[in-house]
C-alpha positions in Angstrom: 15.6 16.2 -5.1 17.6 13.4 -6.7 18.5 11.1 -3.8 16.5 8.9 -1.6 17.3 9.8 2.1 19.3 7.2 3.6 17.9 4.0 5.4 17.3 4.3 8.6 16.4 8.4 7.9 12.8 7.2 9.6 9.6 9.9 9.3 12.2 12.7 8.5 12.7 11.2 5.3 9.1 10.1 4.3 8.4 13.2 2.6 11.6 13.0 0.3 10.6 9.3 -0.8 6.5 10.9 -1.7 8.3 13.4 -3.7 10.4 11.2 -5.2 7.5 8.6 -6.2 5.4 11.4 -7.7 8.1 12.5 -9.6 9.4 9.5 -11.1 5.3 8.7 -11.8 3.2 11.8 -12.8 -0.8 11.4 -11.6 -2.9 10.2 -14.1 -6.0 9.8 -12.0 -8.9 12.3 -11.0 -7.6 13.3 -7.4 -10.7 11.5 -5.7 -9.8 8.4 -6.8 -6.3 8.5 -6.3 -6.7 9.8 -2.6 -9.5 6.5 -2.0 -6.8 4.3 -3.1 -3.6 5.3 -1.7 -6.4 5.0 1.5 -7.4 1.5 0.4 -4.0 0.4 -0.5 -2.5 1.7 2.7 -5.1 -0.3 4.7 -4.5 -3.3 2.6 -0.8 -3.6 3.0 -1.4 -2.9 6.9 -4.0 -6.0 7.1 -1.4 -7.8 5.0 1.9 -7.2 7.0 0.3 -7.1 10.4 -2.7 -9.1 10.3 -4.7 -6.2 11.5 -8.1 -6.2 9.3 -7.7 -9.1 7.4 -11.5 -10.6 7.8 -12.7 -7.8 5.9 -11.2 -9.1 2.8 -12.2 -12.8 3.1 -11.0 -13.1 -0.6 -7.8 -11.7 -0.6 -6.9 -13.6 2.9 -7.2 -16.8 3.2 -8.8 -17.4 6.7 -6.3 -20.1 7.8 -3.2 -17.3 7.9 -5.1 -15.2 10.5 -4.0 -18.1 13.3 -0.5 -17.6 12.3 1.4 -14.6 13.9 1.8 -11.1 12.1 5.0 -10.6 10.0 5.2 -7.3 11.2 4.3 -5.5 14.8 1.8 -3.2 14.0 3.5 -0.4 16.5 6.5 -0.4 14.4 4.7 -0.4 11.1 4.0 2.8 8.6 3.5 3.7 5.2 6.9 6.0 3.6 4.9 6.8 0.4 1.6 6.0 -1.4 0.9 6.5 -5.2 -2.1 4.8 -7.2 -1.6 4.8 -11.2 -3.3 3.8 -14.5 -1.9 0.2 -15.1 -3.2 -1.7 -18.2 -6.3 -2.6 -19.8 -10.1 -2.4 -18.4 -9.1 0.9 -16.3 -7.0 -1.8 -13.7 -4.6 0.7 -11.6 -2.0 -0.4 -9.4 -1.5 1.4 -5.8 2.4 1.3 -5.1 3.1 1.5 -1.4 6.8 2.6 0.2 6.8 1.4 3.8 8.9 0.4 7.0 7.8 -2.3 9.7 10.1 -4.1 12.6 9.4 -8.5 11.8 9.0 -10.8 14.2 12.8 -11.4 14.5 12.9 -7.7 15.7 14.6 -6.5 12.3 13.7 -3.1 11.3 13.9 -2.2 7.7 12.6 0.5 5.6 12.1 0.9 1.9 10.0 -2.1 1.5 7.5 -2.1 -1.6 4.2 -3.7 -2.2 1.8 -3.3 -5.0 -1.7 -3.6 -4.6 -3.9 -4.0 -7.9 -7.4 -2.8 -7.8 -9.9 -2.7 -10.9 -13.1 -0.2 -11.2 -16.6 -1.5 -10.7 -19.5 1.0 -9.9 -21.9 1.0 -7.1 -24.5 3.3 -6.2 -23.6 5.4 -9.2 -20.0 6.1 -8.2 -16.9 4.4 -8.7 -15.9 2.1 -6.8 -12.3 0.1 -6.5 -11.8 -3.7 -5.8 -8.8 -5.0 -4.8 -7.3 -8.2 -6.7 -5.8 -11.2 -5.0 -2.1 -11.2 -5.1 -0.8 -13.9 -7.3 
């Protein structure tokens, strides 16, 4: 597969985006870690974009932001593709997400890109990942 699907392709184009992302940036994490990080990144992105679930991460989201209307509608938000890869020193990982949504003005845009960074820690004898504040 050599080209991205056209903008506005909808869910039908998501698989192609996922495949291209994986081909461009080969996996370098254990499958379990990547699965967990991809899920965590998607949840964080949803919280960031829609406001849903921000209270779970008080260190990442300013509590005063919760009173502001979310930037994107929850019912028209979706992750199109996501990968997790090593990024730099000390085991840091980046979760790279491609997503689509309708903003407050009613404009639908796909192919949006967001990165969330995580650092490793150990909880209950197993690795865990701590999301880092966006700077």
